[in-house]
Gaussian input, Z-matrix of N, CA and C with variables (Angstrom, degrees):
# hf/3-21g

backbone

0 1
 N
 C     1     B1
 C     2     B2     1     A1
 N     3     B3     2     A2     1     D1
 C     4     B4     3     A3     2     D2
 C     5     B5     4     A4     3     D3
 N     6     B6     5     A5     4     D4
 C     7     B7     6     A6     5     D5
 C     8     B8     7     A7     6     D6
 N     9     B9     8     A8     7     D7
 C    10    B10     9     A9     8     D8
 C    11    B11    10    A10     9     D9
 N    12    B12    11    A11    10    D10
 C    13    B13    12    A12    11    D11
 C    14    B14    13    A13    12    D12
 N    15    B15    14    A14    13    D13
 C    16    B16    15    A15    14    D14
 C    17    B17    16    A16    15    D15
 N    18    B18    17    A17    16    D16
 C    19    B19    18    A18    17    D17
 C    20    B20    19    A19    18    D18
 N    21    B21    20    A20    19    D19
 C    22    B22    21    A21    20    D20
 C    23    B23    22    A22    21    D21
 N    24    B24    23    A23    22    D22
 C    25    B25    24    A24    23    D23
 C    26    B26    25    A25    24    D24
 N    27    B27    26    A26    25    D25
 C    28    B28    27    A27    26    D26
 C    29    B29    28    A28    27    D27
 N    30    B30    29    A29    28    D28
 C    31    B31    30    A30    29    D29
 C    32    B32    31    A31    30    D30
 N    33    B33    32    A32    31    D31
 C    34    B34    33    A33    32    D32
 C    35    B35    34    A34    33    D33
 N    36    B36    35    A35    34    D34
 C    37    B37    36    A36    35    D35
 C    38    B38    37    A37    36    D36
 N    39    B39    38    A38    37    D37
 C    40    B40    39    A39    38    D38
 C    41    B41    40    A40    39    D39
 N    42    B42    41    A41    40    D40
 C    43    B43    42    A42    41    D41
 C    44    B44    43    A43    42    D42
 N    45    B45    44    A44    43    D43
 C    46    B46    45    A45    44    D44
 C    47    B47    46    A46    45    D45
 N    48    B48    47    A47    46    D46
 C    49    B49    48    A48    47    D47
 C    50    B50    49    A49    48    D48
 N    51    B51    50    A50    49    D49
 C    52    B52    51    A51    50    D50
 C    53    B53    52    A52    51    D51
 N    54    B54    53    A53    52    D52
 C    55    B55    54    A54    53    D53
 C    56    B56    55    A55    54    D54
 N    57    B57    56    A56    55    D55
 C    58    B58    57    A57    56    D56
 C    59    B59    58    A58    57    D57
 N    60    B60    59    A59    58    D58
 C    61    B61    60    A60    59    D59
 C    62    B62    61    A61    60    D60
 N    63    B63    62    A62    61    D61
 C    64    B64    63    A63    62    D62
 C    65    B65    64    A64    63    D63
 N    66    B66    65    A65    64    D64
 C    67    B67    66    A66    65    D65
 C    68    B68    67    A67    66    D66
 N    69    B69    68    A68    67    D67
 C    70    B70    69    A69    68    D68
 C    71    B71    70    A70    69    D69
 N    72    B72    71    A71    70    D70
 C    73    B73    72    A72    71    D71
 C    74    B74    73    A73    72    D72
 N    75    B75    74    A74    73    D73
 C    76    B76    75    A75    74    D74
 C    77    B77    76    A76    75    D75
 N    78    B78    77    A77    76    D76
 C    79    B79    78    A78    77    D77
 C    80    B80    79    A79    78    D78
 N    81    B81    80    A80    79    D79
 C    82    B82    81    A81    80    D80
 C    83    B83    82    A82    81    D81
 N    84    B84    83    A83    82    D82
 C    85    B85    84    A84    83    D83
 C    86    B86    85    A85    84    D84
 N    87    B87    86    A86    85    D85
 C    88    B88    87    A87    86    D86
 C    89    B89    88    A88    87    D87
 N    90    B90    89    A89    88    D88
 C    91    B91    90    A90    89    D89
 C    92    B92    91    A91    90    D90
 N    93    B93    92    A92    91    D91
 C    94    B94    93    A93    92    D92
 C    95    B95    94    A94    93    D93
 N    96    B96    95    A95    94    D94
 C    97    B97    96    A96    95    D95
 C    98    B98    97    A97    96    D96
 N    99    B99    98    A98    97    D97
 C   100   B100    99    A99    98    D98
 C   101   B101   100   A100    99    D99
 N   102   B102   101   A101   100   D100
 C   103   B103   102   A102   101   D101
 C   104   B104   103   A103   102   D102
 N   105   B105   104   A104   103   D103
 C   106   B106   105   A105   104   D104
 C   107   B107   106   A106   105   D105
 N   108   B108   107   A107   106   D106
 C   109   B109   108   A108   107   D107
 C   110   B110   109   A109   108   D108
 N   111   B111   110   A110   109   D109
 C   112   B112   111   A111   110   D110
 C   113   B113   112   A112   111   D111
 N   114   B114   113   A113   112   D112
 C   115   B115   114   A114   113   D113
 C   116   B116   115   A115   114   D114
 N   117   B117   116   A116   115   D115
 C   118   B118   117   A117   116   D116
 C   119   B119   118   A118   117   D117
 N   120   B120   119   A119   118   D118
 C   121   B121   120   A120   119   D119
 C   122   B122   121   A121   120   D120
 N   123   B123   122   A122   121   D121
 C   124   B124   123   A123   122   D122
 C   125   B125   124   A124   123   D123
 N   126   B126   125   A125   124   D124
 C   127   B127   126   A126   125   D125
 C   128   B128   127   A127   126   D126
 N   129   B129   128   A128   127   D127
 C   130   B130   129   A129   128   D128
 C   131   B131   130   A130   129   D129
 N   132   B132   131   A131   130   D130
 C   133   B133   132   A132   131   D131
 C   134   B134   133   A133   132   D132
 N   135   B135   134   A134   133   D133
 C   136   B136   135   A135   134   D134
 C   137   B137   136   A136   135   D135
 N   138   B138   137   A137   136   D136
 C   139   B139   138   A138   137   D137
 C   140   B140   139   A139   138   D138
 N   141   B141   140   A140   139   D139
 C   142   B142   141   A141   140   D140
 C   143   B143   142   A142   141   D141
 N   144   B144   143   A143   142   D142
 C   145   B145   144   A144   143   D143
 C   146   B146   145   A145   144   D144
 N   147   B147   146   A146   145   D145
 C   148   B148   147   A147   146   D146
 C   149   B149   148   A148   147   D147
 N   150   B150   149   A149   148   D148
 C   151   B151   150   A150   149   D149
 C   152   B152   151   A151   150   D150
 N   153   B153   152   A152   151   D151
 C   154   B154   153   A153   152   D152
 C   155   B155   154   A154   153   D153
 N   156   B156   155   A155   154   D154
 C   157   B157   156   A156   155   D155
 C   158   B158   157   A157   156   D156
 N   159   B159   158   A158   157   D157
 C   160   B160   159   A159   158   D158
 C   161   B161   160   A160   159   D159
 N   162   B162   161   A161   160   D160
 C   163   B163   162   A162   161   D161
 C   164   B164   163   A163   162   D162
 N   165   B165   164   A164   163   D163
 C   166   B166   165   A165   164   D164
 C   167   B167   166   A166   165   D165
 N   168   B168   167   A167   166   D166
 C   169   B169   168   A168   167   D167
 C   170   B170   169   A169   168   D168
 N   171   B171   170   A170   169   D169
 C   172   B172   171   A171   170   D170
 C   173   B173   172   A172   171   D171
 N   174   B174   173   A173   172   D172
 C   175   B175   174   A174   173   D173
 C   176   B176   175   A175   174   D174
 N   177   B177   176   A176   175   D175
 C   178   B178   177   A177   176   D176
 C   179   B179   178   A178   177   D177
 N   180   B180   179   A179   178   D178
 C   181   B181   180   A180   179   D179
 C   182   B182   181   A181   180   D180
 N   183   B183   182   A182   181   D181
 C   184   B184   183   A183   182   D182
 C   185   B185   184   A184   183   D183
 N   186   B186   185   A185   184   D184
 C   187   B187   186   A186   185   D185
 C   188   B188   187   A187   186   D186
 N   189   B189   188   A188   187   D187
 C   190   B190   189   A189   188   D188
 C   191   B191   190   A190   189   D189
 N   192   B192   191   A191   190   D190
 C   193   B193   192   A192   191   D191
 C   194   B194   193   A193   192   D192
 N   195   B195   194   A194   193   D193
 C   196   B196   195   A195   194   D194
 C   197   B197   196   A196   195   D195
 N   198   B198   197   A197   196   D196
 C   199   B199   198   A198   197   D197
 C   200   B200   199   A199   198   D198
 N   201   B201   200   A200   199   D199
 C   202   B202   201   A201   200   D200
 C   203   B203   202   A202   201   D201
 N   204   B204   203   A203   202   D202
 C   205   B205   204   A204   203   D203
 C   206   B206   205   A205   204   D204
 N   207   B207   206   A206   205   D205
 C   208   B208   207   A207   206   D206
 C   209   B209   208   A208   207   D207
 N   210   B210   209   A209   208   D208
 C   211   B211   210   A210   209   D209
 C   212   B212   211   A211   210   D210
 N   213   B213   212   A212   211   D211
 C   214   B214   213   A213   212   D212
 C   215   B215   214   A214   213   D213
 N   216   B216   215   A215   214   D214
 C   217   B217   216   A216   215   D215
 C   218   B218   217   A217   216   D216
 N   219   B219   218   A218   217   D217
 C   220   B220   219   A219   218   D218
 C   221   B221   220   A220   219   D219
 N   222   B222   221   A221   220   D220
 C   223   B223   222   A222   221   D221
 C   224   B224   223   A223   222   D222
 N   225   B225   224   A224   223   D223
 C   226   B226   225   A225   224   D224
 C   227   B227   226   A226   225   D225
 N   228   B228   227   A227   226   D226
 C   229   B229   228   A228   227   D227
 C   230   B230   229   A229   228   D228
 N   231   B231   230   A230   229   D229
 C   232   B232   231   A231   230   D230
 C   233   B233   232   A232   231   D231
 N   234   B234   233   A233   232   D232
 C   235   B235   234   A234   233   D233
 C   236   B236   235   A235   234   D234
 N   237   B237   236   A236   235   D235
 C   238   B238   237   A237   236   D236
 C   239   B239   238   A238   237   D237
 N   240   B240   239   A239   238   D238
 C   241   B241   240   A240   239   D239
 C   242   B242   241   A241   240   D240
 N   243   B243   242   A242   241   D241
 C   244   B244   243   A243   242   D242
 C   245   B245   244   A244   243   D243
 N   246   B246   245   A245   244   D244
 C   247   B247   246   A246   245   D245
 C   248   B248   247   A247   246   D246
 N   249   B249   248   A248   247   D247
 C   250   B250   249   A249   248   D248
 C   251   B251   250   A250   249   D249
 N   252   B252   251   A251   250   D250
 C   253   B253   252   A252   251   D251
 C   254   B254   253   A253   252   D252
 N   255   B255   254   A254   253   D253
 C   256   B256   255   A255   254   D254
 C   257   B257   256   A256   255   D255
 N   258   B258   257   A257   256   D256
 C   259   B259   258   A258   257   D257
 C   260   B260   259   A259   258   D258
 N   261   B261   260   A260   259   D259
 C   262   B262   261   A261   260   D260
 C   263   B263   262   A262   261   D261
 N   264   B264   263   A263   262   D262
 C   265   B265   264   A264   263   D263
 C   266   B266   265   A265   264   D264
 N   267   B267   266   A266   265   D265
 C   268   B268   267   A267   266   D266
 C   269   B269   268   A268   267   D267
 N   270   B270   269   A269   268   D268
 C   271   B271   270   A270   269   D269
 C   272   B272   271   A271   270   D270
 N   273   B273   272   A272   271   D271
 C   274   B274   273   A273   272   D272
 C   275   B275   274   A274   273   D273
 N   276   B276   275   A275   274   D274
 C   277   B277   276   A276   275   D275
 C   278   B278   277   A277   276   D276
 N   279   B279   278   A278   277   D277
 C   280   B280   279   A279   278   D278
 C   281   B281   280   A280   279   D279
 N   282   B282   281   A281   280   D280
 C   283   B283   282   A282   281   D281
 C   284   B284   283   A283   282   D282
 N   285   B285   284   A284   283   D283
 C   286   B286   285   A285   284   D284
 C   287   B287   286   A286   285   D285
 N   288   B288   287   A287   286   D286
 C   289   B289   288   A288   287   D287
 C   290   B290   289   A289   288   D288
 N   291   B291   290   A290   289   D289
 C   292   B292   291   A291   290   D290
 C   293   B293   292   A292   291   D291
 N   294   B294   293   A293   292   D292
 C   295   B295   294   A294   293   D293
 C   296   B296   295   A295   294   D294
 N   297   B297   296   A296   295   D295
 C   298   B298   297   A297   296   D296
 C   299   B299   298   A298   297   D297
 N   300   B300   299   A299   298   D298
 C   301   B301   300   A300   299   D299
 C   302   B302   301   A301   300   D300
 N   303   B303   302   A302   301   D301
 C   304   B304   303   A303   302   D302
 C   305   B305   304   A304   303   D303
 N   306   B306   305   A305   304   D304
 C   307   B307   306   A306   305   D305
 C   308   B308   307   A307   306   D306
 N   309   B309   308   A308   307   D307
 C   310   B310   309   A309   308   D308
 C   311   B311   310   A310   309   D309
 N   312   B312   311   A311   310   D310
 C   313   B313   312   A312   311   D311
 C   314   B314   313   A313   312   D312
 N   315   B315   314   A314   313   D313
 C   316   B316   315   A315   314   D314
 C   317   B317   316   A316   315   D315
 N   318   B318   317   A317   316   D316
 C   319   B319   318   A318   317   D317
 C   320   B320   319   A319   318   D318

   B1=1.4926
   B2=1.5635
   B3=1.3754
   B4=1.4480
   B5=1.5070
   B6=1.3603
   B7=1.4163
   B8=1.4822
   B9=1.2298
   B10=1.5001
   B11=1.5216
   B12=1.3351
   B13=1.5014
   B14=1.4550
   B15=1.3277
   B16=1.4420
   B17=1.4741
   B18=1.4204
   B19=1.3834
   B20=1.5366
   B21=1.3046
   B22=1.5044
   B23=1.4059
   B24=1.3692
   B25=1.4545
   B26=1.4505
   B27=1.3417
   B28=1.4589
   B29=1.6184
   B30=1.3077
   B31=1.4307
   B32=1.5354
   B33=1.2937
   B34=1.4199
   B35=1.5062
   B36=1.3455
   B37=1.5035
   B38=1.5255
   B39=1.3186
   B40=1.4745
   B41=1.5371
   B42=1.3264
   B43=1.4477
   B44=1.5353
   B45=1.3073
   B46=1.4613
   B47=1.5777
   B48=1.3802
   B49=1.4440
   B50=1.5509
   B51=1.2620
   B52=1.5012
   B53=1.5689
   B54=1.2656
   B55=1.5058
   B56=1.4753
   B57=1.3319
   B58=1.5096
   B59=1.4489
   B60=1.3832
   B61=1.4256
   B62=1.4602
   B63=1.2921
   B64=1.4237
   B65=1.5035
   B66=1.3256
   B67=1.4290
   B68=1.5440
   B69=1.3215
   B70=1.4417
   B71=1.5592
   B72=1.3541
   B73=1.4097
   B74=1.5606
   B75=1.3645
   B76=1.4836
   B77=1.5244
   B78=1.3114
   B79=1.4204
   B80=1.5284
   B81=1.3069
   B82=1.4390
   B83=1.5174
   B84=1.2878
   B85=1.4672
   B86=1.5584
   B87=1.3496
   B88=1.5080
   B89=1.4452
   B90=1.3654
   B91=1.4594
   B92=1.5321
   B93=1.3055
   B94=1.4175
   B95=1.5191
   B96=1.3632
   B97=1.4649
   B98=1.4891
   B99=1.3055
   B100=1.4417
   B101=1.5047
   B102=1.3301
   B103=1.4086
   B104=1.5587
   B105=1.3335
   B106=1.3917
   B107=1.5171
   B108=1.2677
   B109=1.4927
   B110=1.4878
   B111=1.2907
   B112=1.4560
   B113=1.4864
   B114=1.3466
   B115=1.4848
   B116=1.5316
   B117=1.2745
   B118=1.4396
   B119=1.5042
   B120=1.3225
   B121=1.5148
   B122=1.5226
   B123=1.3599
   B124=1.4371
   B125=1.5103
   B126=1.3137
   B127=1.4392
   B128=1.5017
   B129=1.3082
   B130=1.4295
   B131=1.5103
   B132=1.3006
   B133=1.4893
   B134=1.5534
   B135=1.3522
   B136=1.3839
   B137=1.4579
   B138=1.3226
   B139=1.4318
   B140=1.5105
   B141=1.3103
   B142=1.4526
   B143=1.4840
   B144=1.3493
   B145=1.4923
   B146=1.5695
   B147=1.3145
   B148=1.5203
   B149=1.4957
   B150=1.3161
   B151=1.4670
   B152=1.5342
   B153=1.3190
   B154=1.4449
   B155=1.5178
   B156=1.3583
   B157=1.4455
   B158=1.4851
   B159=1.2417
   B160=1.4719
   B161=1.4747
   B162=1.3236
   B163=1.4930
   B164=1.5209
   B165=1.4216
   B166=1.4316
   B167=1.5303
   B168=1.3690
   B169=1.4313
   B170=1.5397
   B171=1.2893
   B172=1.5007
   B173=1.5128
   B174=1.2715
   B175=1.5012
   B176=1.5282
   B177=1.2633
   B178=1.4157
   B179=1.5469
   B180=1.3238
   B181=1.5009
   B182=1.4605
   B183=1.2760
   B184=1.4683
   B185=1.5100
   B186=1.3097
   B187=1.4801
   B188=1.4976
   B189=1.3406
   B190=1.4208
   B191=1.4431
   B192=1.3150
   B193=1.4534
   B194=1.5202
   B195=1.3152
   B196=1.4654
   B197=1.4801
   B198=1.3664
   B199=1.4342
   B200=1.5420
   B201=1.3398
   B202=1.4400
   B203=1.5592
   B204=1.3346
   B205=1.4589
   B206=1.5438
   B207=1.3317
   B208=1.4924
   B209=1.5611
   B210=1.3396
   B211=1.3955
   B212=1.5326
   B213=1.2510
   B214=1.4837
   B215=1.4801
   B216=1.3460
   B217=1.4956
   B218=1.5113
   B219=1.3486
   B220=1.4192
   B221=1.5864
   B222=1.3409
   B223=1.4068
   B224=1.5667
   B225=1.3166
   B226=1.4422
   B227=1.6082
   B228=1.2648
   B229=1.5090
   B230=1.5319
   B231=1.3158
   B232=1.4175
   B233=1.4995
   B234=1.3253
   B235=1.5290
   B236=1.5287
   B237=1.2990
   B238=1.5292
   B239=1.5239
   B240=1.3271
   B241=1.4639
   B242=1.5099
   B243=1.3071
   B244=1.4774
   B245=1.5267
   B246=1.3202
   B247=1.5373
   B248=1.5065
   B249=1.3420
   B250=1.4295
   B251=1.5366
   B252=1.2884
   B253=1.5001
   B254=1.4933
   B255=1.2683
   B256=1.5009
   B257=1.5887
   B258=1.3122
   B259=1.4925
   B260=1.4792
   B261=1.3972
   B262=1.4469
   B263=1.5107
   B264=1.3312
   B265=1.4502
   B266=1.4818
   B267=1.3464
   B268=1.4498
   B269=1.4857
   B270=1.3348
   B271=1.5522
   B272=1.5223
   B273=1.2887
   B274=1.4717
   B275=1.4873
   B276=1.3445
   B277=1.4904
   B278=1.4826
   B279=1.3411
   B280=1.5328
   B281=1.4902
   B282=1.3373
   B283=1.4703
   B284=1.5054
   B285=1.3770
   B286=1.4518
   B287=1.5635
   B288=1.3746
   B289=1.4847
   B290=1.4870
   B291=1.2541
   B292=1.4802
   B293=1.5499
   B294=1.2687
   B295=1.5455
   B296=1.5123
   B297=1.3588
   B298=1.4240
   B299=1.5270
   B300=1.2778
   B301=1.5082
   B302=1.5217
   B303=1.2636
   B304=1.4825
   B305=1.6022
   B306=1.3340
   B307=1.4805
   B308=1.4575
   B309=1.4049
   B310=1.4563
   B311=1.5081
   B312=1.2870
   B313=1.4890
   B314=1.5816
   B315=1.3052
   B316=1.4342
   B317=1.5827
   B318=1.3476
   B319=1.4406
   B320=1.4878
   A1=106.43
   A2=113.79
   A3=119.32
   A4=109.99
   A5=114.61
   A6=121.87
   A7=112.11
   A8=119.88
   A9=119.16
   A10=115.06
   A11=117.37
   A12=121.11
   A13=111.29
   A14=121.45
   A15=127.60
   A16=109.62
   A17=118.14
   A18=122.47
   A19=110.55
   A20=116.75
   A21=117.65
   A22=115.48
   A23=114.97
   A24=120.20
   A25=115.86
   A26=115.32
   A27=121.82
   A28=107.29
   A29=115.64
   A30=117.32
   A31=112.00
   A32=119.95
   A33=122.75
   A34=114.20
   A35=116.85
   A36=120.47
   A37=111.32
   A38=118.31
   A39=119.12
   A40=109.08
   A41=119.82
   A42=126.42
   A43=111.21
   A44=116.17
   A45=122.18
   A46=104.30
   A47=114.40
   A48=118.90
   A49=112.73
   A50=119.16
   A51=120.27
   A52=109.73
   A53=112.04
   A54=122.22
   A55=108.41
   A56=112.47
   A57=121.02
   A58=108.65
   A59=116.53
   A60=123.07
   A61=110.62
   A62=119.12
   A63=123.25
   A64=112.05
   A65=120.73
   A66=122.66
   A67=111.56
   A68=118.20
   A69=120.05
   A70=110.03
   A71=116.65
   A72=121.77
   A73=113.48
   A74=117.59
   A75=121.28
   A76=109.35
   A77=116.76
   A78=125.27
   A79=109.50
   A80=113.78
   A81=122.45
   A82=112.28
   A83=121.09
   A84=123.76
   A85=101.53
   A86=112.33
   A87=119.20
   A88=109.63
   A89=114.76
   A90=121.17
   A91=105.90
   A92=116.60
   A93=124.66
   A94=110.12
   A95=116.39
   A96=119.15
   A97=108.17
   A98=118.02
   A99=124.75
   A100=106.39
   A101=120.31
   A102=123.60
   A103=111.90
   A104=118.66
   A105=122.05
   A106=117.59
   A107=115.50
   A108=124.32
   A109=111.49
   A110=118.99
   A111=122.78
   A112=113.12
   A113=117.94
   A114=119.73
   A115=107.77
   A116=117.44
   A117=123.23
   A118=113.74
   A119=114.11
   A120=119.63
   A121=111.32
   A122=118.04
   A123=121.90
   A124=114.50
   A125=119.80
   A126=122.34
   A127=109.86
   A128=115.19
   A129=125.46
   A130=110.55
   A131=116.91
   A132=119.82
   A133=112.38
   A134=114.04
   A135=119.88
   A136=112.62
   A137=119.37
   A138=127.31
   A139=110.42
   A140=118.67
   A141=124.00
   A142=109.64
   A143=115.46
   A144=122.72
   A145=104.51
   A146=110.21
   A147=116.22
   A148=109.74
   A149=115.54
   A150=122.19
   A151=107.45
   A152=118.51
   A153=122.10
   A154=110.66
   A155=112.36
   A156=117.69
   A157=113.94
   A158=122.86
   A159=127.97
   A160=111.03
   A161=116.78
   A162=120.78
   A163=107.57
   A164=114.63
   A165=119.68
   A166=112.56
   A167=115.84
   A168=119.15
   A169=116.08
   A170=115.93
   A171=122.19
   A172=114.31
   A173=119.01
   A174=119.76
   A175=114.77
   A176=118.38
   A177=125.55
   A178=105.69
   A179=115.59
   A180=120.31
   A181=110.46
   A182=122.93
   A183=121.79
   A184=108.45
   A185=115.50
   A186=121.16
   A187=110.70
   A188=115.58
   A189=123.44
   A190=109.55
   A191=120.27
   A192=121.95
   A193=113.31
   A194=116.75
   A195=117.73
   A196=111.43
   A197=120.86
   A198=118.56
   A199=106.72
   A200=117.15
   A201=121.36
   A202=107.42
   A203=114.31
   A204=120.47
   A205=113.22
   A206=113.75
   A207=116.84
   A208=105.84
   A209=112.37
   A210=125.04
   A211=110.73
   A212=119.28
   A213=119.65
   A214=111.87
   A215=115.20
   A216=120.93
   A217=114.04
   A218=116.96
   A219=122.43
   A220=113.46
   A221=118.24
   A222=118.11
   A223=109.57
   A224=117.32
   A225=122.10
   A226=108.72
   A227=113.57
   A228=118.43
   A229=108.73
   A230=120.08
   A231=121.02
   A232=114.56
   A233=115.98
   A234=119.09
   A235=111.34
   A236=112.99
   A237=118.44
   A238=111.80
   A239=117.64
   A240=120.08
   A241=109.22
   A242=120.66
   A243=122.70
   A244=111.00
   A245=116.55
   A246=121.17
   A247=105.91
   A248=121.59
   A249=122.41
   A250=112.14
   A251=119.78
   A252=118.55
   A253=110.90
   A254=116.40
   A255=119.59
   A256=107.91
   A257=113.18
   A258=116.11
   A259=112.89
   A260=116.46
   A261=119.92
   A262=108.17
   A263=118.23
   A264=119.37
   A265=116.49
   A266=116.21
   A267=121.95
   A268=108.85
   A269=116.26
   A270=121.42
   A271=110.97
   A272=116.25
   A273=117.76
   A274=113.32
   A275=114.63
   A276=118.61
   A277=112.39
   A278=112.56
   A279=116.90
   A280=111.32
   A281=117.33
   A282=122.06
   A283=111.71
   A284=115.77
   A285=122.96
   A286=110.53
   A287=114.29
   A288=118.43
   A289=109.29
   A290=121.06
   A291=125.51
   A292=108.91
   A293=116.26
   A294=121.54
   A295=108.37
   A296=118.41
   A297=123.19
   A298=109.43
   A299=118.42
   A300=123.81
   A301=107.45
   A302=121.00
   A303=121.97
   A304=108.78
   A305=114.60
   A306=119.06
   A307=113.96
   A308=118.04
   A309=124.81
   A310=109.02
   A311=120.71
   A312=123.15
   A313=114.30
   A314=116.33
   A315=119.40
   A316=110.73
   A317=116.92
   A318=121.08
   A319=109.16
   D1=137.63
   D2=179.45
   D3=-85.50
   D4=158.35
   D5=175.20
   D6=-80.72
   D7=119.58
   D8=-175.99
   D9=-87.29
   D10=20.61
   D11=175.28
   D12=-92.58
   D13=-2.10
   D14=173.08
   D15=-106.79
   D16=160.47
   D17=176.98
   D18=-59.40
   D19=-48.91
   D20=-179.49
   D21=-68.56
   D22=-39.92
   D23=177.23
   D24=-62.36
   D25=-37.14
   D26=179.42
   D27=-67.72
   D28=-46.12
   D29=176.93
   D30=-60.01
   D31=-41.23
   D32=179.32
   D33=-66.34
   D34=-41.96
   D35=179.98
   D36=-73.28
   D37=-38.89
   D38=-167.04
   D39=-106.00
   D40=-8.87
   D41=179.60
   D42=55.65
   D43=38.46
   D44=177.23
   D45=-164.01
   D46=158.09
   D47=177.05
   D48=-69.87
   D49=147.21
   D50=173.78
   D51=-69.00
   D52=153.45
   D53=179.26
   D54=-120.46
   D55=149.37
   D56=-177.00
   D57=-141.60
   D58=150.50
   D59=166.17
   D60=-86.71
   D61=127.26
   D62=-179.13
   D63=-82.71
   D64=163.69
   D65=178.02
   D66=-65.72
   D67=-13.37
   D68=179.90
   D69=-94.57
   D70=9.80
   D71=175.70
   D72=82.98
   D73=0.67
   D74=179.83
   D75=-91.42
   D76=160.31
   D77=176.21
   D78=-95.59
   D79=136.55
   D80=-179.19
   D81=-129.82
   D82=145.11
   D83=165.55
   D84=-116.74
   D85=164.26
   D86=-172.75
   D87=-130.60
   D88=142.82
   D89=173.94
   D90=-138.22
   D91=162.75
   D92=175.85
   D93=-90.82
   D94=132.13
   D95=174.89
   D96=-113.80
   D97=135.27
   D98=-176.42
   D99=-128.47
   D100=129.36
   D101=176.42
   D102=-55.17
   D103=139.34
   D104=176.58
   D105=-75.29
   D106=-20.49
   D107=177.67
   D108=-129.50
   D109=148.21
   D110=178.69
   D111=-70.00
   D112=158.12
   D113=175.83
   D114=-80.58
   D115=-171.53
   D116=-177.39
   D117=-62.72
   D118=-21.68
   D119=179.81
   D120=-94.06
   D121=1.74
   D122=-179.72
   D123=85.70
   D124=10.30
   D125=-178.02
   D126=-101.01
   D127=153.06
   D128=173.53
   D129=-101.47
   D130=122.27
   D131=175.88
   D132=-87.27
   D133=148.76
   D134=178.40
   D135=-136.01
   D136=142.04
   D137=-174.80
   D138=-138.68
   D139=169.07
   D140=172.06
   D141=-97.09
   D142=134.25
   D143=177.21
   D144=-108.35
   D145=117.93
   D146=176.18
   D147=-100.71
   D148=118.03
   D149=-179.41
   D150=-91.90
   D151=122.72
   D152=176.58
   D153=-91.59
   D154=133.34
   D155=-179.52
   D156=-101.34
   D157=155.34
   D158=172.94
   D159=-56.76
   D160=164.57
   D161=179.13
   D162=-60.06
   D163=-38.94
   D164=-176.85
   D165=-74.29
   D166=-16.00
   D167=179.85
   D168=81.24
   D169=7.40
   D170=-174.62
   D171=-97.67
   D172=-8.43
   D173=179.64
   D174=-158.87
   D175=154.96
   D176=179.85
   D177=-77.11
   D178=134.86
   D179=176.22
   D180=-117.48
   D181=-19.88
   D182=179.56
   D183=-168.25
   D184=-176.50
   D185=171.41
   D186=-153.91
   D187=161.62
   D188=174.83
   D189=-132.42
   D190=152.81
   D191=177.18
   D192=-125.53
   D193=141.58
   D194=173.64
   D195=-73.59
   D196=167.98
   D197=166.78
   D198=-67.65
   D199=168.24
   D200=173.86
   D201=-57.10
   D202=130.22
   D203=-177.84
   D204=-106.26
   D205=-15.58
   D206=176.75
   D207=-157.90
   D208=159.75
   D209=173.22
   D210=-130.96
   D211=138.22
   D212=179.35
   D213=-149.03
   D214=167.04
   D215=-175.17
   D216=-71.25
   D217=-20.77
   D218=176.97
   D219=-134.48
   D220=152.27
   D221=-179.25
   D222=-60.48
   D223=-35.11
   D224=-175.32
   D225=-64.88
   D226=-42.33
   D227=-178.53
   D228=-69.85
   D229=-37.32
   D230=175.89
   D231=-67.09
   D232=-36.11
   D233=173.04
   D234=-68.04
   D235=-43.10
   D236=177.78
   D237=-57.58
   D238=-38.94
   D239=-178.34
   D240=-65.98
   D241=-38.58
   D242=179.76
   D243=-74.11
   D244=-34.73
   D245=-179.22
   D246=-62.11
   D247=-24.11
   D248=-178.06
   D249=-81.36
   D250=-7.41
   D251=179.05
   D252=-64.45
   D253=140.47
   D254=173.28
   D255=-70.16
   D256=153.57
   D257=176.31
   D258=-60.21
   D259=-28.66
   D260=177.95
   D261=-66.85
   D262=-42.44
   D263=174.77
   D264=-62.82
   D265=-36.04
   D266=177.98
   D267=-63.89
   D268=-44.19
   D269=177.98
   D270=-60.96
   D271=-41.25
   D272=176.34
   D273=-59.96
   D274=-40.71
   D275=176.03
   D276=-61.85
   D277=-45.30
   D278=176.97
   D279=-55.64
   D280=-49.17
   D281=-177.36
   D282=-58.10
   D283=-41.14
   D284=-178.60
   D285=-65.94
   D286=-41.32
   D287=-176.95
   D288=-72.09
   D289=-41.05
   D290=177.18
   D291=-61.12
   D292=-45.54
   D293=179.59
   D294=-61.03
   D295=-46.66
   D296=-178.66
   D297=-63.42
   D298=-40.80
   D299=-178.28
   D300=-69.81
   D301=-30.67
   D302=179.63
   D303=-71.20
   D304=-35.65
   D305=179.82
   D306=-77.27
   D307=-23.83
   D308=-178.63
   D309=-138.26
   D310=67.74
   D311=-172.43
   D312=-60.94
   D313=-19.26
   D314=-171.78
   D315=-91.76
   D316=2.79
   D317=179.73
   D318=-67.69

């Protein structure tokens, strides 16, 4: 059995993405985003994609993205790196992205 205190472990155990309450009072689920093509150095960047849900929780209304958090030689390695993040770390990234978006809403 996997440890559900990491992003990947949670997805493996519960067969769904984890969800968090953001500092803005909105509900978010999280997924890993990996570039489809490598950068000029041959590395694949990976980030967290935070999906914002409606107040009712029945539809997606927006999304936010973290900056790239890792780069790897393969997309699989980049995804694996982010799947190892603890849920506490994922929540910290969500809080930071929501705060940055509040400061610069037109980004």
